[in-house]
C-alpha positions as CSV (number, residue, x, y, z in Angstrom):
1,M,-34.8,39.0,30.5
2,R,-36.6,41.9,28.9
3,Y,-37.5,43.5,32.3
4,L,-33.8,44.0,33.1
5,V,-33.4,46.6,30.4
6,S,-32.4,49.9,32.0
7,L,-35.4,52.3,32.2
8,S,-33.3,54.9,30.6
9,A,-32.8,52.7,27.5
10,F,-36.5,52.6,26.7
11,L,-37.9,55.7,28.3
12,W,-37.8,58.9,26.2
13,A,-39.7,62.0,25.6
14,V,-42.0,62.1,22.6
15,S,-42.8,65.8,22.7
16,G,-42.1,68.9,24.7
17,L,-43.1,70.3,28.1
18,A,-46.8,70.0,29.0
19,M,-47.1,71.1,32.6
20,Q,-45.3,72.8,35.5
21,L,-46.2,72.7,39.2
22,H,-44.3,73.9,42.2
23,G,-41.2,74.4,40.0
24,V,-41.3,70.8,38.6
25,E,-41.8,70.4,34.9
26,M,-43.2,67.2,33.3
27,I,-43.4,66.4,29.6
28,D,-46.8,65.6,28.0
29,Q,-46.0,62.2,26.6
30,L,-43.7,59.2,27.4
31,Q,-42.9,56.1,25.4
32,L,-42.3,53.0,27.7
33,G,-41.5,50.1,25.4
34,E,-44.6,49.6,23.3
35,H,-46.7,51.8,25.6
36,K,-47.3,55.4,24.6
37,L,-48.5,57.4,27.7
38,Q,-49.9,60.9,28.1
39,L,-49.7,63.1,31.1
40,N,-53.1,63.0,32.7
41,G,-52.4,65.5,35.4
42,M,-50.0,66.7,38.2
43,G,-50.6,67.2,41.9
44,L,-48.7,68.4,45.0
45,R,-48.3,66.1,48.0
46,E,-48.4,68.1,51.2
47,A,-47.8,66.7,54.7
48,T,-48.6,67.7,58.2
49,I,-51.0,70.3,59.4
50,F,-48.6,72.9,58.0
51,N,-49.0,71.6,54.5
52,F,-45.3,71.2,53.8
53,P,-44.7,70.3,50.1
54,V,-43.2,66.8,49.8
55,Y,-43.3,65.9,46.1
56,V,-45.0,66.7,42.8
57,S,-46.7,63.7,41.3
58,G,-47.6,63.2,37.6
59,L,-49.9,60.5,36.4
60,Y,-49.3,59.1,32.9
61,L,-51.9,56.9,31.2
62,E,-52.4,55.3,27.8
63,K,-56.0,56.6,27.8
64,P,-56.3,59.8,29.8
65,S,-59.3,60.0,32.1
66,H,-60.7,62.2,34.9
67,N,-62.6,59.3,36.4
68,P,-60.7,57.6,39.3
69,S,-62.7,54.4,39.3
70,E,-62.2,54.0,35.6
71,I,-58.5,54.5,35.9
72,L,-58.1,52.1,38.9
73,K,-60.1,49.3,37.2
74,S,-58.4,49.7,33.8
75,D,-55.9,47.1,32.6
76,Q,-53.9,49.9,30.8
77,M,-50.3,50.5,31.7
78,K,-50.0,53.4,34.2
79,R,-47.0,55.5,35.5
80,V,-46.8,57.6,38.6
81,Q,-43.8,60.0,38.6
82,L,-42.8,61.5,41.9
83,H,-40.4,64.5,42.0
84,F,-39.3,65.2,45.5
85,V,-39.2,68.9,46.5
86,R,-37.7,68.1,49.9
87,D,-35.6,65.3,51.5
88,V,-37.7,62.3,52.6
89,D,-36.4,59.3,54.5
90,A,-37.2,55.9,53.1
91,K,-38.9,54.9,56.3
92,D,-41.4,57.8,55.8
93,I,-42.1,56.6,52.3
94,R,-42.7,53.1,53.5
95,H,-44.9,54.3,56.3
96,A,-47.0,56.4,53.8
97,W,-47.5,53.3,51.6
98,D,-48.5,51.2,54.7
99,D,-51.0,53.8,55.6
100,A,-52.4,54.1,52.0
101,F,-52.7,50.3,51.7
102,R,-54.5,50.1,55.1
103,K,-57.0,52.8,54.0
104,N,-57.5,51.6,50.4
105,S,-57.3,47.8,50.4
106,G,-60.6,46.9,52.0
107,G,-60.3,43.3,53.3
108,D,-57.3,42.5,51.0
109,L,-54.5,44.0,53.1
110,E,-53.0,40.7,54.3
111,S,-53.0,39.2,50.8
112,L,-51.2,42.3,49.5
113,R,-48.6,42.5,52.3
114,A,-45.8,40.3,50.8
115,P,-45.6,42.2,47.4
116,L,-45.9,45.6,49.3
117,E,-42.9,44.6,51.5
118,K,-40.9,43.7,48.4
119,L,-41.8,47.1,46.8
120,Q,-41.0,49.0,49.9
121,A,-37.6,47.2,50.1
122,L,-36.7,48.9,46.8
123,V,-37.2,52.4,48.2
124,S,-34.3,54.4,49.5
125,D,-34.0,57.9,51.0
126,M,-34.9,60.6,48.5
127,K,-33.2,63.9,48.3
128,K,-34.7,67.2,47.0
129,G,-34.7,67.1,43.2
130,E,-34.7,63.2,42.9
131,A,-37.5,61.3,41.3
132,I,-39.2,57.9,41.6
133,G,-41.0,56.4,38.7
134,I,-43.6,53.7,39.3
135,N,-44.8,51.7,36.3
136,I,-48.0,49.7,37.0
137,Y,-48.8,46.8,34.8
138,P,-51.5,44.2,35.5
139,E,-48.9,41.6,36.5
140,R,-46.0,43.6,37.9
141,V,-44.8,47.0,39.2
142,D,-41.4,48.4,38.0
143,I,-39.7,51.1,40.1
144,S,-37.0,53.5,39.0
145,K,-35.0,56.2,40.8
146,N,-33.7,59.1,38.8
147,A,-34.6,57.3,35.5
148,R,-32.6,54.2,36.5
149,R,-34.6,51.0,37.0
150,I,-34.0,49.6,40.4
151,G,-36.4,46.6,40.5
152,S,-39.6,44.9,39.7
153,V,-42.2,43.1,41.8
154,E,-44.6,40.5,40.5
155,V,-48.1,41.5,41.7
156,S,-51.8,40.8,41.2
157,R,-54.1,43.2,39.3
158,R,-55.6,44.1,42.7
159,F,-52.2,45.1,44.1
160,G,-51.8,47.6,41.2
161,E,-55.2,49.0,41.8
162,V,-54.6,49.5,45.5
163,L,-51.2,51.0,44.9
164,L,-52.7,53.6,42.5
165,A,-55.5,54.2,45.0
166,S,-52.7,55.5,47.3
167,W,-53.1,58.7,45.2
168,L,-56.5,58.3,43.5
169,G,-58.6,56.4,46.1
170,P,-61.2,57.6,48.5
171,E,-58.6,58.6,51.1
172,P,-55.6,60.2,49.2
173,P,-52.8,61.9,51.2
174,N,-54.4,65.2,50.3
175,E,-57.3,66.0,48.0
176,E,-55.4,68.5,45.9
177,L,-52.9,65.8,45.0
178,K,-55.8,63.6,43.7
179,V,-57.6,66.4,41.9
180,G,-54.3,67.4,40.2
181,M,-53.4,63.9,39.1
182,L,-56.9,63.5,37.7
183,G,-56.3,66.6,35.5
184,L,-59.1,68.5,37.3
185,A,-57.0,71.2,39.0
186,K,-58.0,74.7,38.1
């Protein structure tokens, strides 16, 4: 099965360093199978009223854009790369996705619940310096940890849209994260 190929076997850097944020560096282009992606932007996820840094997120797109609606509705392959800058328990990541889906799914939450639970089951505790890669296709979501593929979930196009809205939707975890991933940070 072609999806069982290790992420590290088909993910490689095309060119050099493009951006750095909060000590995390991300390359400007990735090749995922036949998909050539460009770094659209990077943002910092902060939590609590004290704005503790949690992770740096990079958004990779086949066709870069600053328009969140255009990105969410697009059928292009997308990748969200999360580099953790502190330890985070899996339960906290799952809770954050529950909250994001509740806020961004409209009336579709119940129809998205089963694939969300499958995706959440793939998530483990993250240590400072570790990374999660989330590849969003119209028909599936692949997830990797530290460049090693750990699973895939068959999803609807709507699921991928709501998952990406977790960062780019009307209620992102913090506005600076959204602005950065859209490539609009100053």
